[in-house]
N, C-alpha and C positions, 0 to 999 in steps of 0.2 A: 545542312549544317552537320558536322560530324561531332562526336562526343568531345573530341580534344578541343575543338575550336568553341564549342558551346561555353567551356569552363573560361576560355580567354574572353569571350564575348560578355559574360557575367562580370567579370573581373574589370573589364573595361567600362562596364555599366556603372559599378561601383566607384570608379574613378570619376566618372562624370558627375555622379552624385556627390562625392567629397569635394570636388571643384564648386559646384552650386552652393554646397554648405559653407565652404571657406569664404565664398563670396558674401554670404550673409553675416558670417562671424567676423570678417574683416571690416563690413559696414558697423556693426556695433562697437568694434574696437576703435574704429575712426571716430565714433561720437564721443567715446570714453576719453581719447586722447584729446580731442579739442576742448573737453571741459578742464582737462588736467593742465593743457599748456594753451590758455587762451590768447597767447600772443602768435600762436601759429595754426589758430582755429580756421584762419581763410584758406589754409592750403589743405585742409582735409578733404573737400570735395575733389580738387584735382589729383590730389595722391591717390585717392580711393579710384578714381576714374582710372589713372594709368596703372594701377595694380589690376584692377578688372580686364583691362585691354591686353595686360599680359597672358590672361587666360585663353585668348582668341586662338593664337598659335597651337596652344595646348590642346584645345578641343578639336581643332582642324587636324592635328595630329593623330588623335584618337579616331577620328573619322578616316583618316588614311588607313590606319591599322585595322579597322573594320574592313575597308575595302580589300587589303591584303588578304585578311582571313577570308573574305568571300572568294577571293581568286584561288586560294588554296583547296577551299572545299569544291570548287569547280573543276579541281584537277589540272589547272593551268599556272601552277606556281612557278615553272620556268617558263615565262613568256614576257613580252615586251611590256605588257600591262603591269606585271610586278616590278619591273624595272622603272617604270614611270612612277609608281606608286612609292617606291623607295627613295626616289630623286626628290619627289614632293616632300616625303616625310623628312629627308635631311635638309631640305630647305627651309621647311618650317621649324626645325628644331635650331637650326643657323639663325633664323629671324628671333627666336626666343631668347637665345644665347646673347645676341646683339642688344636686344630690347633691355635684357638685365642689365648690362653695362651701362647704356644710357640711362637707365632707371636710377641707379645708384648714383651715377654723376648728377644727374637732375635732382634728386634728393638732397644729396649733399650741398648743391648750390642753392637750392631752395630753404634749407633749413639752416644750414651752417654748422650743423653738428649731426654726428651720426653714432649711435651707440655701438661700441665694439661687438656686441653680441649679433646685431644686425648685419655688421660687415662680414662676420664669421658665418652667418646663415647664408648671405649673398654669395659668399666663396664656395659654400658647399653645393648650392644649387648651380651655380656656374660650372664649377667642375663636373657636376653629374650632367648637366646639358651638353658640355663639351664631350663627355665620355660617350653619351647617347649619340651625338653627331658623329663621332669616329666609329662607333659599332655600326650604325647604318650606312656609313659610306662603305665600310668594310663588307657588310651583307650585300648593298648593292654591287659592288664589284665580283663578288662571288656568284651572285646571280647573272651578272652580264658573261662572266666566263662560262658558266655553265649553260647558258642559252647559247653561247657560240659553238662549245663542244656538241651540243645536243644537234643545233642545225648542220654541222661539219658531219656528224656520225649519219644524218639522214640523207645527205647529199652523196655519201660513200656506199650507201646500201643499195 
C-alpha cells in the first residue's frame, strides 16, 4: 500500500462510516416523521428499508474502488482487471441512479406529496450520480485505449 492510496483508503473508510451513521440518523428521523404524520406512519418502515437498500450499490462501489486501488498498488493499473473493475463501478453507479428515479416515483405515489426541498435534493444527487457515471465511463474508455496501446507497443518490440 503506497502513501498516496493510504489517504484514499482512509477517506473511503470515513465514507463508509458516514453511510452507517446516516442509516442510524435516517431511522431516527423516520420515527419522528411517523409521530408528526400519523396518517403516513404505516409507510415509515418500507420507506426506511428502501432508503437503506439504496446504500447497497454505494457500498459495493466503494468496494470496487478499494479493488482499483489494490490493482494500482500492485503496479497493474493498465490491465484487464482495471477495466473489469471500472465496468462494474459504472454499472453500480447506473443502478444507483436508476434506483433514485424509481425511489422518487414510488415515494410520490405512496405519499401523494413531496416537499420541494426533497425534489431539489433528489435532483442534486441524481445529477451527481449521472456525472459520476459519465466520468467512470470516460475513465474506463481511457484505460481501454491505454491497454490497447500498451499491447500494441509490446508486440512491436
